[in-house]
Backbone and ligand atoms as CSV (ligand in chain L), in Angstrom:
chain,resi,resn,atom,element,x,y,z
A,1,UNK,N,N,4.601,-10.015,-42.509
A,1,UNK,CA,C,4.490,-10.743,-41.277
A,1,UNK,C,C,3.552,-11.792,-41.383
A,2,UNK,N,N,3.750,-12.872,-40.838
A,2,UNK,CA,C,2.925,-14.096,-40.840
A,2,UNK,C,C,1.850,-13.840,-39.901
A,3,UNK,N,N,0.628,-14.445,-40.031
A,3,UNK,CA,C,-0.408,-14.349,-39.043
A,3,UNK,C,C,-0.071,-14.732,-37.797
A,4,UNK,N,N,0.845,-15.765,-37.480
A,4,UNK,CA,C,1.211,-16.236,-36.110
A,4,UNK,C,C,2.113,-15.013,-35.525
A,5,UNK,N,N,2.890,-14.473,-36.136
A,5,UNK,CA,C,3.657,-13.298,-35.687
A,5,UNK,C,C,2.880,-12.071,-35.332
A,6,UNK,N,N,1.850,-11.819,-36.115
A,6,UNK,CA,C,0.971,-10.846,-35.896
A,6,UNK,C,C,0.135,-10.923,-34.571
A,7,UNK,N,N,-0.224,-12.214,-34.274
A,7,UNK,CA,C,-0.892,-12.649,-33.088
A,7,UNK,C,C,0.022,-12.391,-31.917
A,8,UNK,N,N,1.293,-12.793,-32.040
A,8,UNK,CA,C,2.259,-12.657,-30.859
A,8,UNK,C,C,2.278,-11.150,-30.539
A,9,UNK,N,N,2.521,-10.284,-31.513
A,9,UNK,CA,C,2.724,-8.834,-31.332
A,9,UNK,C,C,1.525,-8.498,-30.607
A,10,UNK,N,N,0.290,-8.681,-31.214
A,10,UNK,CA,C,-1.120,-8.201,-30.581
A,10,UNK,C,C,-1.179,-8.625,-28.960
A,11,UNK,N,N,-0.712,-10.041,-28.720
A,11,UNK,CA,C,-0.815,-10.422,-27.371
A,11,UNK,C,C,0.168,-9.709,-26.392
A,12,UNK,N,N,1.337,-9.361,-26.907
A,12,UNK,CA,C,2.296,-8.621,-26.186
A,12,UNK,C,C,1.976,-7.229,-25.931
A,13,UNK,N,N,1.225,-6.514,-26.837
A,13,UNK,CA,C,0.695,-5.176,-26.833
A,13,UNK,C,C,-0.416,-5.124,-25.727
A,14,UNK,N,N,-1.292,-6.174,-25.646
A,14,UNK,CA,C,-2.381,-6.229,-24.815
A,14,UNK,C,C,-1.852,-6.342,-23.452
A,15,UNK,N,N,-0.838,-7.195,-23.138
A,15,UNK,CA,C,-0.083,-7.440,-21.877
A,15,UNK,C,C,0.430,-6.138,-21.476
A,16,UNK,N,N,1.134,-5.332,-22.274
A,16,UNK,CA,C,1.710,-4.088,-21.883
A,16,UNK,C,C,0.697,-3.004,-21.422
A,17,UNK,N,N,-0.552,-3.028,-22.108
A,17,UNK,CA,C,-1.514,-2.144,-21.694
A,17,UNK,C,C,-2.103,-2.450,-20.383
A,18,UNK,N,N,-2.509,-3.753,-20.125
A,18,UNK,CA,C,-3.068,-3.966,-18.955
A,18,UNK,C,C,-2.174,-3.971,-17.638
A,19,UNK,N,N,-0.900,-4.126,-17.803
A,19,UNK,CA,C,0.056,-3.937,-16.647
A,19,UNK,C,C,0.429,-2.436,-16.385
A,20,UNK,N,N,0.050,-1.599,-17.135
A,20,UNK,CA,C,0.400,-0.166,-16.924
A,20,UNK,C,C,-0.458,0.508,-15.975
A,21,UNK,N,N,0.162,1.296,-14.986
A,21,UNK,CA,C,-0.655,2.219,-14.213
A,21,UNK,C,C,-1.266,3.356,-15.030
A,22,UNK,N,N,-2.250,3.955,-14.520
A,22,UNK,CA,C,-2.877,4.975,-15.248
A,22,UNK,C,C,-2.134,6.295,-15.060
A,23,UNK,N,N,-1.296,6.370,-13.961
A,23,UNK,CA,C,-0.810,7.479,-13.567
A,23,UNK,C,C,0.647,7.728,-14.168
A,24,UNK,N,N,1.193,8.856,-14.229
A,24,UNK,CA,C,2.526,9.136,-14.773
A,24,UNK,C,C,3.659,8.686,-13.736
A,25,UNK,N,N,4.438,7.803,-13.987
A,25,UNK,CA,C,5.408,7.393,-12.842
A,25,UNK,C,C,6.354,8.537,-12.488
A,26,UNK,N,N,6.461,9.686,-13.326
A,26,UNK,CA,C,7.203,10.797,-12.973
A,26,UNK,C,C,6.631,11.581,-11.834
A,27,UNK,N,N,5.349,11.238,-11.449
A,27,UNK,CA,C,4.766,11.991,-10.168
A,27,UNK,C,C,5.326,11.478,-9.005
A,28,UNK,N,N,5.957,10.250,-8.964
A,28,UNK,CA,C,6.483,9.757,-7.750
A,28,UNK,C,C,7.893,10.360,-7.746
A,29,UNK,N,N,8.043,11.346,-6.695
A,29,UNK,CA,C,9.284,12.152,-6.634
A,29,UNK,C,C,9.984,11.858,-5.318
A,30,UNK,N,N,9.406,11.018,-4.448
A,30,UNK,CA,C,10.143,10.782,-3.120
A,30,UNK,C,C,9.914,9.270,-2.770
A,31,UNK,N,N,11.137,8.599,-2.774
A,31,UNK,CA,C,10.921,7.035,-2.442
A,31,UNK,C,C,11.991,6.889,-1.056
A,32,UNK,N,N,12.080,8.151,-0.328
A,32,UNK,CA,C,12.905,8.054,0.857
A,32,UNK,C,C,12.171,7.274,2.025
A,33,UNK,N,N,12.858,6.564,2.784
A,33,UNK,CA,C,12.283,5.942,3.973
A,33,UNK,C,C,12.176,6.924,5.079
A,34,UNK,N,N,11.051,7.173,5.621
A,34,UNK,CA,C,10.869,8.265,6.497
A,34,UNK,C,C,10.774,7.850,7.929
A,35,UNK,N,N,11.058,8.551,8.878
A,35,UNK,CA,C,11.107,8.222,10.308
A,35,UNK,C,C,10.234,9.238,10.991
A,36,UNK,N,N,9.421,8.859,11.987
A,36,UNK,CA,C,8.538,9.841,12.902
A,36,UNK,C,C,9.774,10.350,13.813
A,37,UNK,N,N,9.946,11.742,13.732
A,37,UNK,CA,C,11.135,12.470,14.514
A,37,UNK,C,C,10.839,12.254,15.893
A,38,UNK,N,N,9.679,12.478,16.585
A,38,UNK,CA,C,9.535,12.307,17.877
A,38,UNK,C,C,8.160,11.381,18.092
A,39,UNK,N,N,8.499,10.106,18.326
A,39,UNK,CA,C,7.369,9.098,18.264
A,39,UNK,C,C,6.199,9.474,19.387
A,40,UNK,N,N,6.642,10.287,20.341
A,40,UNK,CA,C,5.660,10.504,21.496
A,40,UNK,C,C,4.691,11.672,21.041
A,41,UNK,N,N,5.330,12.409,20.061
A,41,UNK,CA,C,4.430,13.580,19.637
A,41,UNK,C,C,4.547,13.776,18.100
A,42,UNK,N,N,3.785,12.745,17.338
A,42,UNK,CA,C,3.901,12.945,15.838
A,42,UNK,C,C,3.421,14.203,15.325
A,43,UNK,N,N,3.766,14.701,14.349
A,43,UNK,CA,C,3.192,15.860,13.710
A,43,UNK,C,C,1.919,15.394,12.851
A,44,UNK,N,N,1.118,16.419,12.432
A,44,UNK,CA,C,-0.093,16.098,11.515
A,44,UNK,C,C,0.469,15.335,10.327
A,45,UNK,N,N,1.497,15.908,9.615
A,45,UNK,CA,C,2.100,15.200,8.429
A,45,UNK,C,C,2.422,13.669,8.825
A,46,UNK,N,N,3.034,13.456,9.857
A,46,UNK,CA,C,3.485,12.191,10.304
A,46,UNK,C,C,2.247,11.211,10.430
A,47,UNK,N,N,1.156,11.874,11.201
A,47,UNK,CA,C,-0.106,10.979,11.419
A,47,UNK,C,C,-0.584,10.762,9.959
A,48,UNK,N,N,-0.628,11.732,9.070
A,48,UNK,CA,C,-1.270,11.603,7.803
A,48,UNK,C,C,-0.643,10.439,6.947
A,49,UNK,N,N,0.534,10.141,7.108
A,49,UNK,CA,C,1.273,9.225,6.293
A,49,UNK,C,C,1.554,7.814,7.017
A,50,UNK,N,N,1.241,7.774,8.366
A,50,UNK,CA,C,1.473,6.641,9.036
A,50,UNK,C,C,0.188,5.574,8.762
A,51,UNK,N,N,0.584,4.328,8.476
A,51,UNK,CA,C,-0.456,3.291,8.337
A,51,UNK,C,C,-1.082,2.988,9.757
A,52,UNK,N,N,-2.340,2.762,9.774
A,52,UNK,CA,C,-3.074,2.334,11.013
A,52,UNK,C,C,-3.473,1.071,10.757
A,53,UNK,N,N,-3.122,0.001,11.539
A,53,UNK,CA,C,-3.329,-1.483,11.330
A,53,UNK,C,C,-4.361,-1.898,12.413
A,54,UNK,N,N,-5.405,-2.360,11.844
A,54,UNK,CA,C,-6.507,-2.945,12.638
A,54,UNK,C,C,-6.578,-4.509,12.451
A,55,UNK,N,N,-6.533,-5.253,13.595
A,55,UNK,CA,C,-6.649,-6.782,13.326
A,55,UNK,C,C,-7.959,-7.023,13.981
A,56,UNK,N,N,-8.914,-7.804,13.053
A,56,UNK,CA,C,-10.230,-8.118,13.398
A,56,UNK,C,C,-10.325,-9.580,14.018
A,57,UNK,N,N,-11.552,-9.845,14.248
A,57,UNK,CA,C,-11.733,-11.329,14.640
A,57,UNK,C,C,-11.216,-12.338,13.830
A,58,UNK,N,N,-10.898,-13.455,14.438
A,58,UNK,CA,C,-10.399,-14.579,13.672
A,58,UNK,C,C,-11.490,-15.452,13.286
A,59,UNK,N,N,-11.619,-15.792,11.978
A,59,UNK,CA,C,-12.677,-16.524,11.524
A,59,UNK,C,C,-12.470,-18.197,11.754
A,60,UNK,N,N,-13.508,-18.952,11.401
A,60,UNK,CA,C,-13.364,-20.486,11.682
A,60,UNK,C,C,-12.174,-21.110,11.082
A,61,UNK,N,N,-11.736,-20.545,9.943
A,61,UNK,CA,C,-10.383,-21.063,9.295
A,61,UNK,C,C,-8.971,-20.525,10.044
A,62,UNK,N,N,-9.263,-19.684,10.953
A,62,UNK,CA,C,-8.001,-19.077,11.612
A,62,UNK,C,C,-7.484,-17.864,11.012
A,63,UNK,N,N,-8.312,-17.237,10.049
A,63,UNK,CA,C,-7.835,-16.014,9.353
A,63,UNK,C,C,-8.500,-14.734,9.934
A,64,UNK,N,N,-7.755,-13.825,10.306
A,64,UNK,CA,C,-8.135,-12.411,10.844
A,64,UNK,C,C,-8.379,-11.472,9.790
A,65,UNK,N,N,-9.343,-10.574,9.755
A,65,UNK,CA,C,-9.415,-9.573,8.835
A,65,UNK,C,C,-8.357,-8.329,9.328
A,66,UNK,N,N,-7.425,-8.204,8.531
A,66,UNK,CA,C,-6.410,-7.046,8.779
A,66,UNK,C,C,-6.654,-6.013,7.925
A,67,UNK,N,N,-6.989,-4.720,8.379
A,67,UNK,CA,C,-7.303,-3.608,7.546
A,67,UNK,C,C,-6.250,-2.530,7.927
A,68,UNK,N,N,-5.639,-1.898,6.761
A,68,UNK,CA,C,-4.752,-0.927,6.922
A,68,UNK,C,C,-5.404,0.340,6.245
A,69,UNK,N,N,-5.455,1.425,7.071
A,69,UNK,CA,C,-5.812,2.770,6.634
A,69,UNK,C,C,-4.502,3.666,6.703
A,70,UNK,N,N,-4.483,4.438,5.649
A,70,UNK,CA,C,-3.435,5.520,5.692
A,70,UNK,C,C,-3.777,6.808,6.275
A,71,UNK,N,N,-3.182,6.996,7.449
A,71,UNK,CA,C,-3.546,8.069,8.250
A,71,UNK,C,C,-4.042,7.530,9.638
A,72,UNK,N,N,-3.520,8.205,10.645
A,72,UNK,CA,C,-3.876,7.743,12.030
A,72,UNK,C,C,-4.635,9.021,12.677
A,73,UNK,N,N,-5.332,8.590,13.740
A,73,UNK,CA,C,-5.984,9.551,14.622
A,73,UNK,C,C,-7.039,10.345,13.694
A,74,UNK,N,N,-7.470,9.682,12.672
A,74,UNK,CA,C,-8.391,10.536,11.960
A,74,UNK,C,C,-7.920,11.556,10.878
A,75,UNK,N,N,-6.623,11.544,10.793
A,75,UNK,CA,C,-5.975,12.379,9.739
A,75,UNK,C,C,-5.671,11.513,8.643
A,76,UNK,N,N,-6.647,11.517,7.696
A,76,UNK,CA,C,-6.600,10.836,6.521
A,76,UNK,C,C,-5.754,11.365,5.346
A,77,UNK,N,N,-5.023,10.566,4.606
A,77,UNK,CA,C,-4.130,11.058,3.597
A,77,UNK,C,C,-5.112,11.248,2.435
A,78,UNK,N,N,-4.832,12.426,1.683
A,78,UNK,CA,C,-5.677,12.699,0.447
A,78,UNK,C,C,-5.352,11.708,-0.735
A,79,UNK,N,N,-6.167,11.760,-1.759
A,79,UNK,CA,C,-5.916,11.039,-3.060
A,79,UNK,C,C,-6.298,12.027,-4.146
A,80,UNK,N,N,-5.467,12.809,-4.493
A,80,UNK,CA,C,-5.833,13.928,-5.528
A,80,UNK,C,C,-4.798,13.761,-6.650
A,81,UNK,N,N,-4.923,14.386,-7.807
A,81,UNK,CA,C,-4.272,14.311,-8.998
A,81,UNK,C,C,-2.757,14.108,-8.867
A,82,UNK,N,N,-2.148,15.000,-7.921
A,82,UNK,CA,C,-0.686,15.285,-7.891
A,82,UNK,C,C,-0.270,14.649,-6.491
A,83,UNK,N,N,-0.987,14.025,-5.618
A,83,UNK,CA,C,-0.556,13.635,-4.281
A,83,UNK,C,C,-1.600,12.633,-3.825
A,84,UNK,N,N,-0.861,11.390,-3.656
A,84,UNK,CA,C,-1.628,10.130,-3.241
A,84,UNK,C,C,-0.823,9.117,-2.675
A,85,UNK,N,N,-1.489,8.105,-2.039
A,85,UNK,CA,C,-0.687,6.818,-1.588
A,85,UNK,C,C,-0.682,5.898,-2.778
A,86,UNK,N,N,0.507,5.793,-3.353
A,86,UNK,CA,C,0.404,4.878,-4.696
A,86,UNK,C,C,0.643,3.422,-4.292
A,87,UNK,N,N,1.030,2.988,-3.135
A,87,UNK,CA,C,1.175,1.573,-2.675
A,87,UNK,C,C,1.267,1.452,-1.258
A,88,UNK,N,N,0.628,0.174,-0.889
A,88,UNK,CA,C,0.670,-0.212,0.546
A,88,UNK,C,C,1.257,-1.577,0.539
A,89,UNK,N,N,2.024,-1.840,1.528
A,89,UNK,CA,C,2.413,-3.091,1.645
A,89,UNK,C,C,2.199,-3.817,3.146
A,90,UNK,N,N,1.823,-5.030,3.176
A,90,UNK,CA,C,1.650,-5.592,4.500
A,90,UNK,C,C,2.627,-6.618,4.656
A,91,UNK,N,N,3.349,-6.673,5.785
A,91,UNK,CA,C,4.414,-7.550,6.108
A,91,UNK,C,C,4.023,-8.327,7.405
A,92,UNK,N,N,4.424,-9.565,7.489
A,92,UNK,CA,C,4.292,-10.352,8.745
A,92,UNK,C,C,5.644,-10.908,8.995
A,93,UNK,N,N,6.200,-10.470,10.283
A,93,UNK,CA,C,7.537,-10.702,10.699
A,93,UNK,C,C,8.383,-10.582,9.560
A,94,UNK,N,N,8.378,-9.297,8.787
A,94,UNK,CA,C,9.270,-9.083,7.836
A,94,UNK,C,C,9.066,-9.599,6.424
A,95,UNK,N,N,8.061,-10.490,6.411
A,95,UNK,CA,C,7.831,-11.101,4.948
A,95,UNK,C,C,6.633,-10.441,4.414
A,96,UNK,N,N,6.665,-9.931,3.018
A,96,UNK,CA,C,5.564,-9.243,2.373
A,96,UNK,C,C,4.523,-10.434,2.265
A,97,UNK,N,N,3.179,-10.115,2.646
A,97,UNK,CA,C,2.108,-11.123,2.587
A,97,UNK,C,C,0.979,-10.422,1.720
A,98,UNK,N,N,0.941,-9.164,1.509
A,98,UNK,CA,C,-0.110,-8.562,0.740
A,98,UNK,C,C,0.215,-7.185,0.331
A,99,UNK,N,N,-0.215,-6.623,-0.878
A,99,UNK,CA,C,0.005,-5.283,-1.288
A,99,UNK,C,C,-1.068,-4.744,-1.870
A,100,UNK,N,N,-1.117,-3.428,-2.171
A,100,UNK,CA,C,-2.148,-2.710,-3.032
A,100,UNK,C,C,-1.455,-1.713,-3.718
A,101,UNK,N,N,-1.924,-1.659,-5.155
A,101,UNK,CA,C,-1.519,-0.415,-5.999
A,101,UNK,C,C,-2.628,0.473,-6.153
A,102,UNK,N,N,-2.447,1.661,-5.940
A,102,UNK,CA,C,-3.652,2.644,-5.884
A,102,UNK,C,C,-3.326,3.807,-6.823
A,103,UNK,N,N,-4.409,4.260,-7.401
A,103,UNK,CA,C,-4.598,5.290,-8.480
A,103,UNK,C,C,-4.981,6.629,-7.743
A,104,UNK,N,N,-4.270,7.805,-8.257
A,104,UNK,CA,C,-4.793,9.061,-7.591
A,104,UNK,C,C,-6.174,9.341,-8.116
A,105,UNK,N,N,-6.850,10.010,-7.339
A,105,UNK,CA,C,-8.380,10.340,-7.382
A,105,UNK,C,C,-9.260,9.087,-7.221
A,106,UNK,N,N,-8.900,8.041,-7.873
A,106,UNK,CA,C,-9.849,6.837,-8.082
A,106,UNK,C,C,-9.745,5.964,-6.851
A,107,UNK,N,N,-8.642,5.964,-6.122
A,107,UNK,CA,C,-8.698,5.063,-4.980
A,107,UNK,C,C,-7.820,5.637,-3.740
A,108,UNK,N,N,-8.146,5.547,-2.507
A,108,UNK,CA,C,-7.489,6.031,-1.460
A,108,UNK,C,C,-6.805,5.083,-0.567
A,109,UNK,N,N,-5.782,5.432,0.296
A,109,UNK,CA,C,-4.943,4.535,1.069
A,109,UNK,C,C,-5.659,3.420,1.998
A,110,UNK,N,N,-5.988,2.462,1.474
A,110,UNK,CA,C,-6.571,1.378,2.160
A,110,UNK,C,C,-6.116,-0.024,1.595
A,111,UNK,N,N,-6.026,-0.949,2.473
A,111,UNK,CA,C,-5.588,-2.410,2.129
A,111,UNK,C,C,-6.429,-3.238,3.170
A,112,UNK,N,N,-6.828,-4.451,2.686
A,112,UNK,CA,C,-7.475,-5.348,3.468
A,112,UNK,C,C,-7.098,-6.728,3.035
A,113,UNK,N,N,-6.819,-7.616,3.952
A,113,UNK,CA,C,-6.415,-8.885,3.826
A,113,UNK,C,C,-6.804,-9.834,4.944
A,114,UNK,N,N,-7.132,-11.137,4.532
A,114,UNK,CA,C,-7.393,-12.005,5.573
A,114,UNK,C,C,-6.052,-12.679,5.918
A,115,UNK,N,N,-5.745,-12.813,7.184
A,115,UNK,CA,C,-4.296,-13.094,7.497
A,115,UNK,C,C,-4.342,-14.375,8.503
A,116,UNK,N,N,-3.551,-15.483,8.244
A,116,UNK,CA,C,-3.504,-16.373,9.287
A,116,UNK,C,C,-2.403,-15.893,10.338
A,117,UNK,N,N,-2.961,-15.380,11.507
A,117,UNK,CA,C,-2.053,-14.845,12.545
A,117,UNK,C,C,-1.543,-15.820,13.488
A,118,UNK,N,N,-1.677,-17.026,13.212
A,118,UNK,CA,C,-1.367,-18.107,14.322
A,118,UNK,C,C,0.100,-17.860,14.616
A,119,UNK,N,N,1.022,-17.953,13.746
A,119,UNK,CA,C,2.484,-17.865,14.094
A,119,UNK,C,C,3.267,-16.608,13.840
A,120,UNK,N,N,2.388,-15.537,13.756
A,120,UNK,CA,C,2.754,-14.242,13.440
A,120,UNK,C,C,3.104,-13.324,14.770
A,121,UNK,N,N,4.141,-12.873,14.917
A,121,UNK,CA,C,4.481,-11.901,16.049
A,121,UNK,C,C,4.230,-10.453,15.794
A,122,UNK,N,N,4.662,-10.060,14.436
A,122,UNK,CA,C,4.470,-8.480,14.294
A,122,UNK,C,C,3.955,-8.340,12.856
A,123,UNK,N,N,2.949,-7.440,12.782
A,123,UNK,CA,C,2.484,-7.130,11.439
A,123,UNK,C,C,2.978,-5.628,11.281
A,124,UNK,N,N,3.515,-5.430,9.964
A,124,UNK,CA,C,3.886,-3.999,9.599
A,124,UNK,C,C,3.371,-3.716,8.360
A,125,UNK,N,N,3.003,-2.427,8.224
A,125,UNK,CA,C,2.552,-1.832,6.971
A,125,UNK,C,C,3.441,-0.689,6.485
A,126,UNK,N,N,3.606,-0.547,5.153
A,126,UNK,CA,C,4.440,0.498,4.600
A,126,UNK,C,C,3.531,1.081,3.646
A,127,UNK,N,N,3.501,2.531,3.833
A,127,UNK,CA,C,2.712,3.353,3.015
A,127,UNK,C,C,3.615,4.150,2.175
A,128,UNK,N,N,3.352,4.277,0.820
A,128,UNK,CA,C,4.199,5.064,-0.001
A,128,UNK,C,C,3.341,6.279,-0.671
A,129,UNK,N,N,3.889,7.361,-0.282
A,129,UNK,CA,C,3.155,8.683,-0.820
A,129,UNK,C,C,4.119,9.277,-1.966
A,130,UNK,N,N,3.515,9.594,-3.014
A,130,UNK,CA,C,4.423,10.079,-4.127
A,130,UNK,C,C,5.227,11.262,-3.807
A,131,UNK,N,N,4.792,12.129,-2.823
A,131,UNK,CA,C,5.524,13.356,-2.637
A,131,UNK,C,C,6.275,13.200,-1.392
A,132,UNK,N,N,5.834,12.465,-0.417
A,132,UNK,CA,C,6.488,12.501,1.049
A,132,UNK,C,C,7.150,11.289,1.499
A,133,UNK,N,N,7.261,10.240,0.640
A,133,UNK,CA,C,8.112,9.110,0.958
A,133,UNK,C,C,7.309,8.006,1.679
A,134,UNK,N,N,8.178,7.043,2.238
A,134,UNK,CA,C,7.664,5.820,2.770
A,134,UNK,C,C,7.552,5.785,4.163
A,135,UNK,N,N,6.386,5.514,4.872
A,135,UNK,CA,C,6.193,5.484,6.230
A,135,UNK,C,C,5.872,4.098,6.706
A,136,UNK,N,N,6.373,3.615,7.754
A,136,UNK,CA,C,6.089,2.380,8.269
A,136,UNK,C,C,5.507,2.247,9.760
A,137,UNK,N,N,4.747,1.412,9.902
A,137,UNK,CA,C,3.975,1.225,11.163
A,137,UNK,C,C,3.892,-0.207,11.509
A,138,UNK,N,N,3.863,-0.656,12.793
A,138,UNK,CA,C,3.983,-2.119,13.143
A,138,UNK,C,C,3.072,-2.281,14.425
A,139,UNK,N,N,2.419,-3.352,14.498
A,139,UNK,CA,C,1.652,-3.754,15.674
A,139,UNK,C,C,2.084,-5.283,16.023
A,140,UNK,N,N,2.029,-5.425,17.415
A,140,UNK,CA,C,2.325,-6.759,17.978
A,140,UNK,C,C,0.941,-7.524,17.825
A,141,UNK,N,N,1.085,-8.804,17.326
A,141,UNK,CA,C,-0.175,-9.624,17.097
A,141,UNK,C,C,-0.360,-10.340,18.455
L,1,FE2,FE,FE,1.663,12.667,1.260
């Protein structure tokens, strides 16, 4: 193998390592889109998986601090070795504008982004739990 080819192989190997998650993808066993059965009376499990979206004050450049916690009414989703929120997405009027990839134990369900809310009508967040599926919540801006 020529030196140039060896460097290419080393660079590709480094890229593969840095892009990999620390967790085993086989731990993600549920990718179903979940619905709150009775929106007027969510269960504790439904509160635990539902994104809570908070829109903060708008700064001088017109960007609001938007924070998403996974869990509502103080029922926070855990982050343990076999059960955690592995991804959060934030959408503005149906378009993805931010996301977070999370690791079990090391990080818990939270995302923050500065969002230009000037022309946005609805912000939605999707929470993806490895065991219990995908939950969505929305707020009017
Ligand atoms: Fe869960």
